[in-house]
C-alpha positions, 0 to 999 in steps of 0.5 A: 500500500502507498503511504504519504510521509509528511515531515515538518522542518524544525526552525533553523534546520536548513544547515542540518538538512544540507549536511545530511541530505546525501544520506537522506537521498541515498535511503530514498534512492534505495526505495526508488530503485525498488520501484516503491516511490511515487513522488518525493521532494521538499516544500520550500518556504518561498514560492520558487523552484530554486531553494532560497536562504529561507529554507524549507517547511518540510518534505513529502514522500509518497511510497509503498510499504508493506504496512503503516508500521513498516513506513513509520519504522523507515521514517524513524531511521531516516537522517532527517529524523535522526539528525533533527531536520524534522521537528515532527513527522507523520505517516498516513495511508494513501490511495492513488486515484490519479494518474 
């Protein structure tokens, strides 16, 4: 089943985000390589395709997991969680309607 993962950045987390981004992308890349990622990316503070010094409000990942527990376990081990980029996060079941 698909699950939407919503991570909310902690205040001032941009420098931590930059520092651990490669490890975060490596983990998501493993899911993507297995064909399990529908979409993933950050939510910028400013309405711009290019990151600004204002940083990000958080990130969204929609990916396939065997259960909500497996999705939560995966998120709990992500560098954005373990290293403090996200001040909070949640996992919700998701049903794709389009496309």
